N, C-alpha and C positions, 0 to 999 in steps of 0.2 A: 432438181425438183424438190420442193418443200411440201410436205403433207400436213395439212391442218386437220387434226382429229378432235372432234367435240363430242362429248357425251350429252345425253339429254339433260336439260337444265333442272328437271325434276328429280333426276336420279343421283345427284350429288355434284361435287365440284367439277368444273370443266378442265379438260386437259388440252393443252395447246403445244404442239411440237413445232415451234417456229420462233423466229426472232424479229417479227415485224411489229415493233412497238410494245408497249407495256400491256399487261393483261391482269385484271383483278376479278376474281370470282367471289360471289356472295351467296351465302346460304339463305334459304327462304325465311322471311320474317313472319311474325305471328299473323294468323288469319289466312295463310296460304299465298299471300301476295309477295312478290319479290321486289328488291330494290333495283328497279330497271334504270332509274336515272343515273345511279352510280356506275352501272355497267356501260352506259353510253356517254360518259364524259369524254370530251375531246376538245383540245385547245383551238382547233380550227373552225369550230361551229358554235353557234349561239346555243345557250342552254334551253331556250324556249323551243327551238327547232328539234333539239334532241329529245325534249320532253314529249313533243307531239309524235316523234318516231316511236318512243318507248310505249306510248299509250296504244299505238296501232299494231304493235308486234308482241302480243302476249306469248310467253313460252318460247320466244326466239331471241331472248336477250343476249345469250352467249354468241350466237351466230352474227347478230348485228354488231356486237362489240368487235369481233374479229374482222368483219368487213370494214368497219370504220378504221381499224388499225392499218389494214391493207391499203385503203384509199388514201390515208394520210391527210394532210391539210390540202385545201383546194388548189393552192398554187404549186404544190410539190408534185414531182413526177411519181406516178403510181407504177405498180408492177405491170408489165406489158399485157399479161393475160391471166385470167382466173377461171378455173373450172369448178363449178358448183354442181354437185350431183346428190341425188336422193330420190326416194320413191315419190310417186304421184301424190300431190296435195300435202307435201311436207313443208311448204312455205318458201320455197326457193324464189319464185317470181315475186311473191308478195313482199318479202323482205327487201329484195333489190329495188323494186319499184317505189316502195315507201321511202327508202333512204334517198334515192335520187330525186324524188318529187319534193319531199319536205326540206331537204338540204339545198334544193334549187341548183342542182348540178347539170351541166349540159350533157345530154345523153340521147341516144337513138335506141329504141326498143324494137326488135324485129322478131318475127316468127319464121322459122325455117320451113314451116308448113306452107306459108303464103309465098315465100320467096322461092319459087320453083326453079329459078335460074340464077347464076351468078350476076348477070347484068341487072336483074331486078333487085337483088340484094345490094349491089353497089349504089343503085339509084336511091333506094330507101335510106341508106346511110347518109349520103350527101344531102338529101332532102331534109332529113331531121337535124343535121348538124350545121348546114350552111344555107339551106333554103332552095327555092325553086330554080334560081339562076344557076347555082352550082350543079344541080342535077341535070339541067338542060345541056350542060357542056359535054356530057357523056354521049358517045355514039350509040346507035340503036343496039348493036350487039357488042356491048362494052366488054373488054377483057380486063384481067387483073392489072396489067400495065396501064391501061387507060384510067382505071380507078385511082391508082397510086399517083399518076400524073395530075389528075384534076384535084385530088385531095391536097397534094403539096402546093398547087397553085393557090387554093383557098386558104391554106395555112399561112402563106406569105402575105396574103391580103388581110387576114384576120387571125393573128397569132393567138394561141390558146392562153387565156388568162387563168383558166381552171382546167382541171383534168376532164377530158371528154371521155364518156363511157359509151361503149357499144354493147348492148345486152342482146344476146341471141338465145331465144327459147327454142326448145326441141332441137338442141344442137346436134343430137345423134344423127339427124338427117344429113349433116355435112359429110358424113362418111361416104355417101353416094354421089357427092358433087365432084367437081374436077379435082384431080390429085393435088394440085398446087394451092387450092383455095384454103383449106384448113391450116397448113403450115404458114401461109402468108398472114392469115388472121391472127395467129398466135404470136407473131412477131411484127404486127402492123406498126407498132410504135417505132421500130427501127426503120421500116421501109419508108414511112411518110415523114419521119423526123418531127413528130408531134407528140404532145403529152396526151396520149390516148390509151385507154385500157379496154380490152375486149373481154367481156364476161360471157362465158358459155354455160347455159343451164341445161342439164341433161338428167335423164332417169337411169342411165347406165354408168358404170364405173369407168375410169380413165383407162384401165387395162384393156377393156374391150373397145375403147375409142381410139387409142393411139394408132396412127398410121404405120404401116409396115416399113415405109421408107424413112421413118424418123422425122422428128420435128422439135421445135422449141418446147420445152416442158413447162406447162403452166403451173400455178399454185393450185392445189387441190383442196377443196373445202366440202366436207360431207355434212348434209342435213339429215339427222336421224329421224325416224318416225316419231310422231307424237305418242307419248305414253297415255294410259287411260286417264290419269289425273289431269294431264294437260288438255286432253280432249274435253274433259268435264269442264275445265275452266274456260276454254274458248267457246264451247257451245252454250254455256250458261249465260254468256254475254248477249245472246240473241233473244232474250226473254221477251214474252208478250207484255205490253204495257198494262194490260188489264189484270195481270196476276203478279203476285209477289215474286221476288227473286228466289226465295227458298222453295216455293212451289215449282217454279220452272227448273231449278237445279235438281229437285227430286225426280222430275220427269226425265231429265237428261241422264240421271243416274240409272233409272230403269231402262231407258233406251240403250245405253252402253252395256248394261248387263245382258241384254239380248243380242245385240249386233256386234259387240267388240270382238268376239271370237271369230267372226267371219268377215268383218269389214273394219278397216282402220283408216279408210280414206275420209279426210275431213269434209270434203265437198259432198260426198255421198251421205255421210252421217248428218250433215246439215240439211240436206234435202229430205232425208227420212224424218228428222225432227220436225221440220215444218209440215210434212205430209200427215203425220199422225198426232199432232198436238191437239187438234180439234176433238178427236175421239177421246183423248186422255182427260180433257177438261170438261167433257160433256156432262158427267154426273154433277160436277161442281156448278156448272151453269144452270142446271135444272134444280139445284138446291137439294139433291138427294144425298150428297156427300160433302164433308168439309175438306178444305185444302190440306189439313193435317192428317187425314185418314189415308195414309199411303197404301195400306193393305187392300182396302176396297178399290182404290184407284188402280192398283196393280191387277186385281182380278178382272176389272172391267177392260183394261187395255191389252191383257195378255193374248187373247185369241186374235185380236186385231194385229198385233205385232207379229204373230206367227204367220199370218197371211202376207204381211209386208216382207217377211224374211225371204220369201220366194221371188221377190221382185228386185232384190239388191243388184245394182249395177245395170239392170235392163232398161229402166226408164221408159217402159212402153206406154205409160200413161202420165199425164201431168197431174199436179195437185188437185186442180179443179175437177178433172175427169175422175180421179180417184174418189173424191167425195161424192160425186154424182152417182158413181157405180155402187158405192156402199148404201146410199139412200134407195136406189132401185132394188138392190138385193134384199133390203129389209122389207120392202113393200111386196115383192114377188112371193107367190105361194107355190108350193110344190117344187121349189128349186132345191137341189141338193146342197145342204149346208157344208161348211168347211172347205169350200173350193177357194183356191188362191186367186190372186188378181190375174194369174195367167189365163183363167177361163174367159177373161174379157178382152184378150188380145184381138185386135182387129186385123186378121190376116186376109190376104187376097183370096178370092173364091177358090181358085185351083190349088193354092197352098194348103187350104183346109183339107181338100181331098188327098193331096200328097201326104199330109200328116196322118190322115186316116189310113191310107195305104201302108205307110211306114209302120203304124201300130199293128196292123193286121199281119204284116210280114214279120214283125218281131215276136209276136205271141202265138202265131199259128204255125204248125209244122209245114214244111214246104210240100209234103205229099198231100196235104188237104186242099191245096189251091184249086185242083181240078174240080172238086165237089162244090166249093164256094163260088168260084168265079167263072167257070165254064158253063155256058147255058145248056149245051147239048152234050152233057157228059155221060148220058145213059144211066142205067140203074147201077147203083153201088150199094151192095149189102152193108148194113150197119155193122155186122159182125166183122167184116173185113176192114171197114173204115175205122172202127174203134178197136184198138188193140187192148186186150185184157190186162196186159202187164203195165199199162199206162195209168198210174194212180196219182202221180204228182201233177199239180196244176202248173201250167206254163207261166202263169202270173206270179207264182211263188218262186219259180226258178229265175225269173227276170227276163229282160229282153235279149233276144239272140240276134246276132248280126245277119244281114241279108245283102245280096248283091244289088247293084243298081238296076239291072234288067228285070229282076223280080219285082222291085218297087214300081217300075213303070208299067209292068204287065198288070199288076193289081190296080194301079191308078186308072189305067184306061178301061178297066172292067167296072170299077165302081162309080166313075164319073158319069153324070147324066147324059151329056151329049158328047159327040165325037170331037176329040182334040188332037190337033196335029202336033207331032213331037218337035216343037220349036225351041229356040234358044231361051225363050221366056220361061219355059217349064224347068229347064236345067238351072237357070239363074234363081228361080224360086227355091229349088232344092238347096242351093248354096246359102240363100237367105235363112232357111230353116236351120242350117248348121250354125250360121252366125248367131242366131237367136238362142242357140243351145237347146232347141227343140228336137233336133237330130244330132247324133254324134257320129262322126266319121271314124271308124275303127281301123281302116286300112291306111297304109302310108300315103302321104300326099303325092308322091311320085308315081303311085300305081294308078295309071290312067285307064288301063284297059278294063279293069273290073273293080271299081271302088266299092267298099262295103260300109254300111251304116247300121246304127242302132236307133230305135226310137227312145227318146229321153223324157217322155211325159207320162203322167199317171193315168189311171183308169178314169178318175173323175174328170180330169182335164179333157181327155179325148171324147168322153160322153157329152160334155158341154159343147165342144167344137162340132160334134156330129149333129146335135140338135139344131145348130144354126143353119145347117144345110139339109135338114130333114132326112138324115141317114141313120137307120137303126143299126148301129155297129154291133150290138149284142148278138144279132142273128148271124153274124159272120165270124164270131169268135169260137174257136174250137173248145175252149174250156167251158162254155155255157150251152153245149149241146145236150 
């Protein structure tokens, strides 16, 4: 096994522990731009194609150069299998797709999420590399031996003039496939006697990927996360045509200053940049502020970015919906200011009452449920109900865990009409946990009595309660 270790292109020279061709690293030139063409020089491809590749792969010049060295010239045999790993949105798929597309190399790109069975995977490979007639030769429930047999037949009819590449995204799902599938893919070149290379793209390291039974060891290539400077360079390329490059670059700098500590996902940051740019340039469009007045622009966008901070990764609203909600919020009167975009989540009707019940269970002592939720509880003296030694607010202490049966008991008490305990109610509880509105504090294997915590704020639950005409303050122990 050969491990290829690359450091970030922005953090200094690249290190390559391997011997697959020559490698030259270049320092950044003036103006922050790198000599990408020099890194992508290769005798087997035209300079124009390499230039197009370099222009589409900013801050991934080192990884592109290593892949080109591994691929070699089109007519040469390449290494049988390459394992590329790195965090989400680190450029793995993009780099591979650009290289194969611009260099016009025969390839099949598959997603292991879509290929739910080995037969479907084999069909997709033959369809992409040889066409419909080859894919039709496979039986309905094709096995690995059927795939190898049909592949070798097609190779004898149309021998490979260039290396064929099979790129498999989300390759970690192959661990759950048949035991012989992954070892066979790693040495497919030997099985089919063809110039083919299998490229596996994954978010996990090979040590957690390797089968226990052993297999052919692929070449390992790691894609590091983008640094802050690299994110600044990539995101600045998406500038709005109505504004200057310096203006949009300053906006990206402000955006990264807020979100970089909690989010380094390029796709999520690009979504946030598009979502909030209209608010940033609003004073400039109205003529109140000049493009160079960064301080005033920052003061205008700061509260808006703090709201967006609470929606990172959730994607519960689209860009258009976000803008419409901000316009509605500005027009409404008497609405509590400072609420995040969470207050506008469109939850199902019963999910809202489940969340209200969870909030009451988290912040009310269990001994107070009889007073709040039992209709015929009799007379309870206030001196017995309120203990004199209780001086600390439950809201200051934070949410407390509660069992599932207590949540359901409060839910059936506060909901307007009678609801049968169906599977839909329990699935909505799971959805609230997925949305991180509820937090499961008990172990996942504890099925008899799972416990939860409510993970929303007072402002948020008040906004949810208003949508169902429920006065939650009357049911909170701290506000008696």
